[in-house]
N, C-alpha and C positions, 0 to 999 in steps of 0.2 A: 504494500500500500504506500503510495507516494503522496497522498493527500486526500482530502475529502472527495469521495466519489471516484478516486483514481486507483483502481486495483488492476494489476497486470500479472500475467503468467510469464515467467522468465526462466531461462536456463541458468543454473548456478553451479558452482563446483559440487561434485558428488559429496554427499555426507560421508564422513569417515570417523573411525575411532581415534581418539587422541589421548584418552586416559584409561588406566586399567579398569576403572569402574563403569566405562561406557558400554553401550550396546548399540549395534547398527540395525535399524528397522526398515524393512520395506513396507511402506504404508499401503494397506488394503482398503481402509475406510477412513474418511475424515468428514468434517462438516463445518458449516458456518455457524457461529454463535451469535446470539442476540447482542452480546457485549461487543462483538466485532462491529456492530452497526454504529456504536458511539463514535469511534474514530472515523468511520465511513462518512459520518455526517459533519464532523468538526475538525479533523486532523489538518494541521497547518502543513503546507508543502514541505516535503523533505527529499532532497536530491538523492539521498542514500536509500530511501525506502525502508519499510519495516516488514519483516517476514511475518506472515499471518498464520493463524490456526493453532488451536491448543486442545483439540479433541480428536483422538485418532486411535485406530487399531492397526496392528501390523504384524508381520512375520519377522522374527529375529534372523538376521543374515550372518551376524558375527558378534562376538563379545570380547571385551577386554579380559586380561589375564586374571583380574580379581573378581569377576562376575561369577556367582555360584547359583543363583536362583533360576536363571533362564539359559537356554542353549539354542544354537541355530536350529531353525525349524519350528520353534514354539510360536504359537499365535498368542499375542498379548494385547492388553488394553493399557493405555497410558493415561493417568489422571492429568488434569490440566495444569498442574505444577509438578516438577520433579523434586524428589526429596530422598535423603539418605536412609530414612527409616530407623536410624539409630540415635539421633540426638535427643535431647530432653524434650524438645517441642514435639517431635514425632512420637515419642513415648507417651505424650499427653494427648495424642490424637489431633495435634495441630500441625499437620504436615505442611500447611501453607506458610508456616513461619520457620521451616527447617533451616538450620544454621548453614547448611551446605546445599540448599535447594535453589530453585529459580523458576521462572516462567518461560514457557516456550516463546521463541521469537525475540527475546530480549537478551541483551548483553552477550551477543554472539551465538545464542542457542538457536537451533533450527526451529522452523515453524511447522506445524502439522499439516497444513494445506500444501502437500508436497508429495513427491514420489518416495522419498526416503528421509529418515531423521536419525541423527545421532542422539541417543538418550543418555544423558549424564545420570549418575547414581542409579544404575539400572536395577540393582538388587532391591533398593528401597522404593522404586517407582513402579515397575512393571508388574502386572498381574496376569498369570497364564490363564488362557481360556480353553476349556476342554472340548472344543468344537472345531470343525473345519472352517477355513477362511471364507467360504461362501455359504455358510449356514444361514438358514432363514432367520435366526435370532440376531444377526448382525446389527440391525438398527437398534434394538433394545440394548444390546451389549455396549454399543457405542455411547449410549446415553449415560452409562456409568462413569465415563470420563469426565463429565461435567454436569449436564443439564438435569439428569435425574438425581444425582448426588446433591446438586444445589437445591432442588425442590425438597429433598429430604432434610437438608440443613435448615431450610426455612420452617419446615414443620416442627423440627426439634426446637428451634429458637422460639417458635410461637407456642410451645408447650402443648401440642395437640394431645388430647387424651380420649380414651374411649367414652362414648356417650355425650361428648361435648360438641359445640358448634364451632366450625372453622370457616373463615372467609379468606378467599384468595384474591388479592388485588393484582390483576394482570392476566391476560389470556394468551400470552406468548408461550413458547415451549417450556420455560421454567415454571410459569404459573400452572400450565397443564400438568407438569410433573409434580407440582405441589399438591394438586388435587389427588393424584395417585398416592402421594406420600401421606396426606392427611387421612385418606381412606384406609391406607395400610395401618396407620397408628390408631384407628378405631373411631375417628370422628363420626358422630351420628348424623350430623347435618353439615353440608359443605356448600357455601355460597361462592360462586365464581363471579367476579366483577370484570366484565368484558362486554364488548359490543359488536364482535364479529361472529355471526352465526355459525360459520364453519368451525370456529374454535370453541365456542361455548357448547355446540352440539357434541363435540368430542369430549369436552369437560364433563358433560352429563354421562357419556358412556364410561368415563373414568371414575364416576362416582359423585359428581356434583349434584346436589338436590335442588338448587335454586340458581337462577341467573339474574344478575343485577346489571342492566345495561346503562344505567345513569352514571354520571360523573360528578365530582365535586360535592357540594352540599346536597344535591338531589340523591346522589349515591348513599350518602350518610343517612338521609331520611328514609330511603328505601330499605336499607339494612335494618334500621331501627324498627320499621314496620314489620319486617319478616321475623324479628327476634323478640317480639313483645316489648319493644322499647329499650331493651337492655344492650344489644350489640353482641358481637361474637366473643367467645372465650379466647379464641386463637385467631390471629390475623397473619397471613403470609404476604409480605410485600415483595412482589417479584418484578418491579419496574425500575425504580430508582429515581423517578422524577419527583419534584416537590409535591405536586398535587396528589400523586399516588401515596407518598408517605403520609401526608397530612390526612388523607382519607383513611389510611390504615389505622392511624392513632384514634381518629374520631369514631370509627366503627367498632373499636374494641370495648368490651363491657368493662365496668370497674373491676380492677383486679386481674384483667386479662393480660395477654402478652402479644407482642408484635415480633415476628421473625423477619428481619429485613435481609434480602439477598440481591435485590436489584442493584446494579452498579450505581452508586449515588452520583447524581448530577447536581448536587447541591452541597454547600459547605456547612450548613446549619440544619438542625432538626426542627421542622415546623411543628406546631401544636404542642410545644413543650409544656405550656400551662395545662393543657388538657391531660397530657400523660401524667403530670405531677398530681393534679387534683384527683384523678381517677386511679392512681396507683397502677398505671399500665407499665409493664415491663417491656423494654425495647432491647432486643439483642439480635444476634446474627452477624453477618459479614461474609467474607469470602469463604466458600465451602471447602473444607479439607476432604476432598473427594476420596483420596487414598484411604482415609480412615473409615469410609463407609462401604467401599466396594466389596469387601469380604462378607459383610452382612447382607447386602442387597443382591449379590451375584446369584446365590442359589435360587431365589424366587424368580429371577429373570430366566435362568436356565430351565426352570420347570415350566415357564410360560404363565406362571401365576400373575406376574406383572408384565405389562406390555408398553413400557414407556416409549419404545421405538415408533409407536404410531404417531408421534409428533412430527416425524419426517414425512413430508408430503411431496418431496421432489428429490430426484437423484440425478446428478450431473457428472460428467468427466472433469478432470482437472482443468482442461482448457476453457471450460465454461464458467469457472468460478466468478469472474467479474459480473456475469449475468446473474449468478446466484445471489450475490450481494444486492444487486438492484432489486431482484424479486422479493427478497426479504425486507428490504428497506421500504418498498412500496406496498407491503402487506399482500403480495401475490402468493407468498409461500410462508408457512409457519416456520419450518426449519428445513434447510437444504443439506442433503448428504452428498459427499464428494467421493467418487470412486476413481482413484488414479489409474 
């Protein structure tokens, strides 16, 4: 990406192993993330460009001398940050703060929207998948790299519990995965705040019980009407814009919780007075996907969870610029890339 709206597919030097802890991956599936759309809208021109993509599955082609957990031929999924799996933060389940970790496409790391990637800290990062590279489960397995793990993180931050009411702000791929996560954690009633019928229809199939198409104060009023004037016990904020966060706080019932995972496009937290008066807990942040994959993987492999249904388009690598446009213009929920 060279600037807002300027995505190009280019030939670059082949990915290669440089450290004993590296693994070389041939990418078999990647995708475009909703968070990729923020720089697509706002990035200042950069003559050097930025490598893109942080969600991918691939086959191990080679490993460094210190790698023990994966071997050539293994099919693996990579969470959206790499981590060593051994530092104190990783031990606490906060792999996104790994002392030796990093984010794909930054500080010289390869991006996942590519034919191949060098994976640093391979032992702490990669998770083997017990299926063939063209298995029908690929879309759902790919969501474990970010979008489903992020929806799960939102549900945990919102303290979703059995028998309670959850509300999901945002009908993008993360919000839809948040519906799955809330249902998985036992929410009895799930409200989806969105206004795109194709997305809210899918949310209903995932377990949403009510659709709120209004925005702003009207959305708050509608949620109150649906919840007997109280609001939701748990609110998953999956957008990141000011209005979305303010709505999330205002529709939480007193003593409720907001789990925020939308990449924040604001420097302050709106409705601070409301959250203070109502004792609303606000938590969340960047999801430590690696901490959740082992828990979520079995249910995806069994087909009990199908988060891969958020993908409504598949394209080759050469068409990635068009994939960005399609997601930005709401023509597609989430685009899968097959190099």
